[in-house]
One Martini backbone bead per residue (centre of mass of N, CA, C, O) as a GRO file, in nm:
protein
   98
    1UNK     BB    1  -1.654  -1.247  -2.064
    2UNK     BB    2  -1.771  -1.231  -1.760
    3UNK     BB    3  -2.044  -1.280  -1.582
    4UNK     BB    4  -2.235  -1.137  -1.364
    5UNK     BB    5  -2.354  -1.156  -1.065
    6UNK     BB    6  -2.612  -1.100  -0.863
    7UNK     BB    7  -2.434  -0.992  -0.634
    8UNK     BB    8  -2.291  -0.776  -0.800
    9UNK     BB    9  -2.547  -0.613  -0.868
   10UNK     BB   10  -2.634  -0.563  -0.578
   11UNK     BB   11  -2.383  -0.402  -0.492
   12UNK     BB   12  -2.411  -0.180  -0.704
   13UNK     BB   13  -2.692  -0.083  -0.616
   14UNK     BB   14  -2.603   0.020  -0.339
   15UNK     BB   15  -2.414   0.240  -0.438
   16UNK     BB   16  -2.627   0.393  -0.608
   17UNK     BB   17  -2.816   0.454  -0.369
   18UNK     BB   18  -2.615   0.631  -0.215
   19UNK     BB   19  -2.592   0.841  -0.463
   20UNK     BB   20  -2.922   0.888  -0.463
   21UNK     BB   21  -2.844   1.199  -0.352
   22UNK     BB   22  -2.803   1.528  -0.348
   23UNK     BB   23  -2.620   1.568  -0.101
   24UNK     BB   24  -2.415   1.342  -0.167
   25UNK     BB   25  -2.334   1.457  -0.440
   26UNK     BB   26  -2.229   1.725  -0.330
   27UNK     BB   27  -2.012   1.604  -0.151
   28UNK     BB   28  -1.854   1.450  -0.367
   29UNK     BB   29  -1.793   1.691  -0.544
   30UNK     BB   30  -1.630   1.848  -0.331
   31UNK     BB   31  -1.419   1.611  -0.270
   32UNK     BB   32  -1.292   1.616  -0.562
   33UNK     BB   33  -1.127   1.897  -0.459
   34UNK     BB   34  -1.097   1.795  -0.158
   35UNK     BB   35  -1.064   1.836   0.150
   36UNK     BB   36  -1.314   1.825   0.427
   37UNK     BB   37  -1.512   1.938   0.662
   38UNK     BB   38  -1.799   1.898   0.824
   39UNK     BB   39  -1.866   2.198   0.849
   40UNK     BB   40  -1.837   2.265   0.547
   41UNK     BB   41  -2.051   2.057   0.450
   42UNK     BB   42  -2.287   2.175   0.606
   43UNK     BB   43  -2.289   2.447   0.464
   44UNK     BB   44  -2.321   2.345   0.175
   45UNK     BB   45  -2.592   2.175   0.218
   46UNK     BB   46  -2.789   2.298   0.457
   47UNK     BB   47  -2.770   2.113   0.703
   48UNK     BB   48  -2.757   1.940   0.964
   49UNK     BB   49  -2.504   1.771   1.117
   50UNK     BB   50  -2.653   1.493   1.147
   51UNK     BB   51  -2.726   1.457   0.849
   52UNK     BB   52  -2.439   1.474   0.734
   53UNK     BB   53  -2.328   1.238   0.901
   54UNK     BB   54  -2.510   1.024   0.770
   55UNK     BB   55  -2.407   1.057   0.486
   56UNK     BB   56  -2.107   0.997   0.553
   57UNK     BB   57  -2.151   0.714   0.668
   58UNK     BB   58  -2.252   0.588   0.407
   59UNK     BB   59  -2.007   0.656   0.230
   60UNK     BB   60  -1.805   0.506   0.410
   61UNK     BB   61  -1.942   0.216   0.413
   62UNK     BB   62  -1.897   0.219   0.073
   63UNK     BB   63  -1.601   0.345  -0.001
   64UNK     BB   64  -1.603   0.666  -0.087
   65UNK     BB   65  -1.499   0.762   0.193
   66UNK     BB   66  -1.269   0.936   0.417
   67UNK     BB   67  -1.151   0.965   0.753
   68UNK     BB   68  -1.017   1.228   0.977
   69UNK     BB   69  -0.864   1.322   1.280
   70UNK     BB   70  -0.827   1.667   1.424
   71UNK     BB   71  -0.911   1.654   1.704
   72UNK     BB   72  -1.239   1.790   1.666
   73UNK     BB   73  -1.182   1.740   1.361
   74UNK     BB   74  -1.341   1.622   1.064
   75UNK     BB   75  -1.211   1.472   0.772
   76UNK     BB   76  -1.271   1.449   0.416
   77UNK     BB   77  -1.232   1.206   0.152
   78UNK     BB   78  -1.198   1.082  -0.163
   79UNK     BB   79  -1.153   0.742  -0.233
   80UNK     BB   80  -1.338   0.729  -0.519
   81UNK     BB   81  -1.300   0.914  -0.803
   82UNK     BB   82  -1.465   0.738  -1.015
   83UNK     BB   83  -1.752   0.864  -0.955
   84UNK     BB   84  -1.718   1.103  -1.158
   85UNK     BB   85  -1.797   0.937  -1.408
   86UNK     BB   86  -2.093   0.927  -1.334
   87UNK     BB   87  -2.148   1.226  -1.360
   88UNK     BB   88  -2.077   1.244  -1.660
   89UNK     BB   89  -2.286   1.040  -1.754
   90UNK     BB   90  -2.540   1.181  -1.644
   91UNK     BB   91  -2.497   1.440  -1.809
   92UNK     BB   92  -2.512   1.305  -2.088
   93UNK     BB   93  -2.798   1.201  -2.065
   94UNK     BB   94  -2.930   1.480  -2.025
   95UNK     BB   95  -2.827   1.608  -2.288
   96UNK     BB   96  -2.966   1.391  -2.483
   97UNK     BB   97  -3.265   1.459  -2.379
   98UNK     BB   98  -3.283   1.777  -2.465
   0.00000   0.00000   0.00000
């Protein structure tokens, strides 16, 4: 098995940093169950629309979510559902620490 390069670890760390935020985790969790509008995500997170938009822009920039526009409404979907495995792993770590 080939050893990962420093650049590979750096890129993985960037993705993990993007996910290391409660609101973004909540957004990803919601999108794992299907498409959602920015308005719905704003309600869910309980932040102002500009803050939620910044979270979504980060997630989009790192290839985690995808957006589509329908008129004035922007919808998001989870582009990489494999991140949910990270949620399961984090839950397992917490369970084993308890």
